NUGUFI-867284 format. One record per residue (C-alpha): y, x, z. Coordinates in steps of 0.25 Angstrom, whole numbers. Example, Ala and Ser with C-alpha at 12.3 -4.5 7.8 and 13.67 -1.06 7.14 Angstrom:
<pases>
> -18 | 49 | 31
> -4 | 55 | 29
</pases>
This chain:
<pases>
> -8 | 548 | 65
> -8 | 556 | 79
> -1 | 546 | 86
> -11 | 536 | 83
> -21 | 544 | 92
> -14 | 538 | 103
> -13 | 524 | 99
> -24 | 519 | 106
> -20 | 525 | 119
> -14 | 512 | 121
> -25 | 504 | 121
> -32 | 512 | 133
> -20 | 507 | 141
> -21 | 493 | 137
> -36 | 494 | 137
> -35 | 497 | 153
> -23 | 487 | 156
> -32 | 476 | 150
> -44 | 477 | 159
> -53 | 487 | 153
> -60 | 488 | 168
> -64 | 474 | 165
> -77 | 482 | 164
> -82 | 493 | 174
> -77 | 507 | 167
> -88 | 516 | 162
> -92 | 525 | 173
> -85 | 538 | 173
> -94 | 550 | 171
> -95 | 557 | 185
> -89 | 571 | 188
> -101 | 581 | 187
> -102 | 590 | 201
> -95 | 603 | 200
> -106 | 614 | 201
> -103 | 627 | 210
> -97 | 639 | 205
> -109 | 647 | 202
> -105 | 654 | 189
> -115 | 645 | 181
> -108 | 634 | 170
> -105 | 620 | 175
> -107 | 610 | 165
> -102 | 595 | 167
> -110 | 583 | 165
> -105 | 568 | 164
> -111 | 557 | 160
> -106 | 548 | 148
> -104 | 534 | 150
> -105 | 527 | 134
> -102 | 514 | 131
> -105 | 508 | 119
> -103 | 493 | 112
> -115 | 486 | 108
> -116 | 473 | 101
> -127 | 464 | 100
> -131 | 454 | 89
> -142 | 444 | 89
> -149 | 440 | 73
> -137 | 430 | 72
> -128 | 440 | 73
> -123 | 434 | 86
> -118 | 442 | 98
> -129 | 444 | 109
> -122 | 442 | 123
> -134 | 441 | 132
> -138 | 456 | 132
> -140 | 463 | 146
> -142 | 479 | 150
> -157 | 477 | 149
> -156 | 473 | 135
> -149 | 486 | 130
> -154 | 500 | 129
> -145 | 512 | 124
> -149 | 525 | 120
> -142 | 539 | 118
> -147 | 549 | 109
> -161 | 542 | 112
> -160 | 542 | 125
> -159 | 528 | 133
> -147 | 525 | 142
> -146 | 518 | 155
> -134 | 507 | 151
> -125 | 506 | 163
> -115 | 496 | 158
> -115 | 484 | 148
> -104 | 475 | 146
> -104 | 462 | 136
> -92 | 458 | 130
> -93 | 444 | 123
> -81 | 435 | 119
> -71 | 442 | 125
> -78 | 442 | 138
> -83 | 456 | 146
> -96 | 455 | 153
> -101 | 467 | 161
> -116 | 467 | 160
> -119 | 478 | 167
> -108 | 487 | 173
> -108 | 502 | 173
> -109 | 510 | 184
> -98 | 514 | 194
> -92 | 527 | 191
> -96 | 539 | 200
> -86 | 543 | 211
> -79 | 555 | 205
> -68 | 563 | 214
> -53 | 560 | 212
> -46 | 547 | 214
> -53 | 535 | 219
> -50 | 524 | 210
> -51 | 508 | 214
> -62 | 501 | 206
> -57 | 495 | 193
> -55 | 480 | 195
> -62 | 471 | 184
> -52 | 462 | 176
> -55 | 450 | 167
> -53 | 455 | 154
> -58 | 451 | 141
> -66 | 461 | 133
> -53 | 463 | 122
> -57 | 472 | 111
> -49 | 484 | 105
> -47 | 486 | 91
> -40 | 498 | 83
> -37 | 494 | 70
> -37 | 506 | 60
> -28 | 504 | 47
> -32 | 514 | 38
> -23 | 513 | 28
> -23 | 526 | 23
> -37 | 521 | 17
> -33 | 506 | 13
> -29 | 502 | -2
> -13 | 498 | -3
> -18 | 488 | -13
> -26 | 481 | -2
> -15 | 481 | 7
> -16 | 465 | 8
> -31 | 465 | 9
> -30 | 475 | 21
> -19 | 467 | 28
> -27 | 454 | 26
> -39 | 462 | 32
> -30 | 466 | 45
> -26 | 451 | 46
> -40 | 447 | 47
> -43 | 456 | 58
> -32 | 452 | 66
> -37 | 437 | 65
> -51 | 440 | 66
> -52 | 452 | 75
> -42 | 455 | 83
> -41 | 445 | 95
> -32 | 443 | 107
> -36 | 452 | 118
> -40 | 463 | 108
> -32 | 475 | 109
> -30 | 483 | 95
> -22 | 494 | 90
> -20 | 498 | 75
> -17 | 511 | 67
> -16 | 515 | 52
> -19 | 528 | 47
> -7 | 528 | 37
> 6 | 520 | 31
> 3 | 507 | 38
> 8 | 515 | 50
> 1 | 506 | 61
> -1 | 513 | 75
> 0 | 499 | 85
> -3 | 502 | 99
> -14 | 494 | 106
> -11 | 478 | 107
> -15 | 466 | 110
> -4 | 459 | 101
> -11 | 453 | 88
> 4 | 452 | 81
> 4 | 468 | 82
> -8 | 467 | 71
> -2 | 456 | 63
> 10 | 465 | 61
> 3 | 478 | 59
> -5 | 472 | 47
> 7 | 470 | 40
> 10 | 484 | 39
> -5 | 487 | 35
> -5 | 494 | 20
> -15 | 502 | 13
> -12 | 515 | 9
> -26 | 522 | 4
> -26 | 531 | -8
> -28 | 526 | -21
> -41 | 532 | -28
> -32 | 538 | -40
> -23 | 544 | -27
> -38 | 551 | -22
> -40 | 556 | -36
> -27 | 561 | -39
> -24 | 566 | -25
> -23 | 582 | -19
> -38 | 587 | -17
> -41 | 597 | -5
> -53 | 605 | -1
> -59 | 592 | 6
> -55 | 583 | -7
> -44 | 573 | -8
> -33 | 577 | 2
> -27 | 563 | 5
> -40 | 556 | 8
> -44 | 566 | 18
> -30 | 566 | 24
> -31 | 551 | 25
> -46 | 550 | 29
> -43 | 560 | 41
> -30 | 551 | 46
> -39 | 539 | 47
> -50 | 547 | 54
> -41 | 553 | 63
> -33 | 541 | 67
> -45 | 533 | 70
> -52 | 545 | 78
> -39 | 547 | 86
> -37 | 532 | 90
> -54 | 530 | 93
> -51 | 542 | 102
> -41 | 534 | 110
> -50 | 522 | 109
> -60 | 530 | 119
> -52 | 528 | 131
> -55 | 513 | 130
> -67 | 507 | 137
> -75 | 494 | 139
> -67 | 487 | 128
> -73 | 485 | 113
> -66 | 496 | 104
> -66 | 492 | 89
> -59 | 499 | 78
> -55 | 492 | 65
> -54 | 502 | 54
> -49 | 498 | 42
> -50 | 508 | 30
> -55 | 508 | 14
> -64 | 520 | 21
> -65 | 534 | 17
> -71 | 544 | 7
> -66 | 559 | 7
> -70 | 562 | -8
> -67 | 549 | -16
> -68 | 549 | -30
> -73 | 562 | -31
> -76 | 562 | -46
> -61 | 557 | -49
> -55 | 567 | -42
> -61 | 577 | -51
> -54 | 571 | -61
> -65 | 574 | -72
> -61 | 576 | -88
> -71 | 566 | -94
> -73 | 578 | -106
> -73 | 591 | -98
> -79 | 586 | -84
> -67 | 593 | -75
> -53 | 589 | -72
> -43 | 588 | -84
> -40 | 602 | -88
> -52 | 608 | -81
> -65 | 615 | -87
> -79 | 607 | -86
> -83 | 619 | -76
> -71 | 616 | -67
> -73 | 602 | -67
> -87 | 603 | -63
> -83 | 614 | -51
> -74 | 602 | -46
> -86 | 593 | -48
> -94 | 601 | -39
> -84 | 603 | -27
> -82 | 589 | -28
> -96 | 586 | -25
> -95 | 597 | -12
> -83 | 591 | -9
> -89 | 576 | -9
> -99 | 582 | 1
> -90 | 588 | 10
> -80 | 575 | 9
> -92 | 566 | 14
> -96 | 573 | 26
> -82 | 575 | 30
> -80 | 560 | 30
> -94 | 558 | 37
> -87 | 568 | 48
> -74 | 561 | 49
> -81 | 548 | 50
> -91 | 552 | 62
> -78 | 557 | 69
> -72 | 546 | 69
> -84 | 536 | 73
> -89 | 545 | 84
> -74 | 543 | 90
> -77 | 528 | 89
> -90 | 530 | 95
> -85 | 537 | 106
> -74 | 526 | 110
> -85 | 516 | 108
> -76 | 510 | 98
> -81 | 503 | 85
> -77 | 504 | 71
> -75 | 491 | 62
> -71 | 496 | 47
> -65 | 488 | 37
> -62 | 491 | 22
> -52 | 481 | 16
> -56 | 484 | 3
> -68 | 472 | 6
> -77 | 472 | -7
> -74 | 484 | -16
> -78 | 482 | -30
> -71 | 492 | -37
> -59 | 501 | -39
> -46 | 494 | -44
> -44 | 493 | -59
> -31 | 502 | -58
> -41 | 514 | -53
> -50 | 521 | -63
> -61 | 524 | -54
> -76 | 528 | -58
> -83 | 515 | -51
> -92 | 523 | -46
> -85 | 533 | -40
> -76 | 523 | -33
> -88 | 515 | -28
> -92 | 527 | -21
> -79 | 529 | -15
> -79 | 514 | -9
> -93 | 517 | -4
> -90 | 530 | 4
> -77 | 523 | 10
> -85 | 511 | 14
> -97 | 520 | 20
> -86 | 526 | 28
> -81 | 515 | 35
> -96 | 511 | 38
> -98 | 524 | 45
> -86 | 522 | 54
> -90 | 508 | 57
> -106 | 509 | 59
> -105 | 521 | 66
> -96 | 515 | 77
> -104 | 500 | 78
> -95 | 493 | 69
> -95 | 488 | 55
> -89 | 491 | 43
> -81 | 480 | 34
> -82 | 486 | 20
> -85 | 481 | 7
> -83 | 467 | 10
> -73 | 457 | 10
> -77 | 447 | 21
> -67 | 454 | 33
> -67 | 442 | 42
> -83 | 442 | 43
> -83 | 457 | 47
> -70 | 455 | 56
> -78 | 444 | 64
> -90 | 452 | 65
> -81 | 463 | 71
> -75 | 453 | 79
> -87 | 450 | 84
> -92 | 463 | 86
> -80 | 467 | 94
> -80 | 455 | 103
> -94 | 454 | 109
> -102 | 466 | 113
> -108 | 474 | 124
> -103 | 487 | 130
> -114 | 496 | 135
> -114 | 508 | 143
> -122 | 519 | 148
> -120 | 534 | 155
> -126 | 543 | 144
> -138 | 553 | 148
> -139 | 559 | 135
> -148 | 570 | 134
> -138 | 579 | 127
> -126 | 579 | 135
> -118 | 587 | 124
> -123 | 578 | 112
> -108 | 573 | 108
> -113 | 561 | 99
> -123 | 552 | 104
> -131 | 541 | 98
> -131 | 527 | 105
> -142 | 517 | 103
> -142 | 503 | 108
> -153 | 494 | 108
> -157 | 480 | 115
> -171 | 478 | 122
> -178 | 466 | 120
> -169 | 459 | 110
> -174 | 460 | 97
> -165 | 451 | 90
> -151 | 458 | 94
> -145 | 468 | 88
> -135 | 478 | 94
> -125 | 487 | 88
> -117 | 499 | 95
> -112 | 513 | 92
> -121 | 522 | 88
> -116 | 534 | 95
> -105 | 541 | 101
> -99 | 554 | 104
> -94 | 562 | 115
> -81 | 568 | 114
> -80 | 582 | 113
> -74 | 588 | 127
> -63 | 600 | 126
> -69 | 612 | 129
> -65 | 618 | 142
> -54 | 628 | 144
> -58 | 641 | 147
</pases>
């Protein structure tokens, strides 16, 4: 899976060659002057230029395209920031409503000012096929979903890349060729664990070993790809993440294998069974905390890249387990709830939507298409009062537009710099 970390490197080269400088590039932080050698510690100071996508809609759920810089207010950790750039992308056309300030002069090579080009606001899609968490028996339904994605969401001029987490073996470099997507759909096959595989599988100190391993592969794949997307600026970046979701401690009671008479595993005493139950409850608490940490790391990476996650559960409306799976309905329902909640967290924490527990995929895909086609890009130079704070809260508000609602990412995190060599 490590090779997937470099798949989006091609996006950067293609994006640059496609004329990303249609908009004035974000200003670079000026180099701080070096202090004289006085024996005292010297600190580097930099100004972070932050951009975030903003979607504005009225009460009729229609995009509002007449906003100006004066209509917006942006706060970082409660401190109002000065908006220095505002770009409107509407109907495939870019409108610079407020250009960012020119970068300060720096030592070194003097480069000519980049020449503006007439370029459309083509989108960039990263499609994650998490086949390690997709049911094999739903393969036909999954492929139908991707055909809808190809027909409704990915248009001419959109650049996309496809990566899978499992045996579908998809690692498609960034491309504009929609025929590549059609060929990839034919290879998608679900390879998720069945409930019986989880219940009867090997257990480790953290719970079901295979469950943890598969989730780690999925999150690592997404994290590596999102890290590459940080290098792309001034284009709408959306991640379509298709998965059944995640639960680090599924079917906990069934995995205990309780004896209906003695209350423990078959061949165990009641006291041994109770001890396993106590360990299981403790393990469940740690498992939920571990899942929260994993989801938080992925969403932080997405927010750093200003990429929006749109998660889709191809199971649709889940009524119950299959007839050949003899599961406790309450336990199965709890598992479904946790997996769906994990997808909701990924989407909501990055300004996207989670398409879960519903069968109307066309309506959801049209909404995603609209959100990725019409938007504002708002930029400001951070004056955060705490320069050492890595995770920062963003709040975008509108002034004197009571009937308009805005959506944007709610936070971003600074990448931790490596420690200087001694």
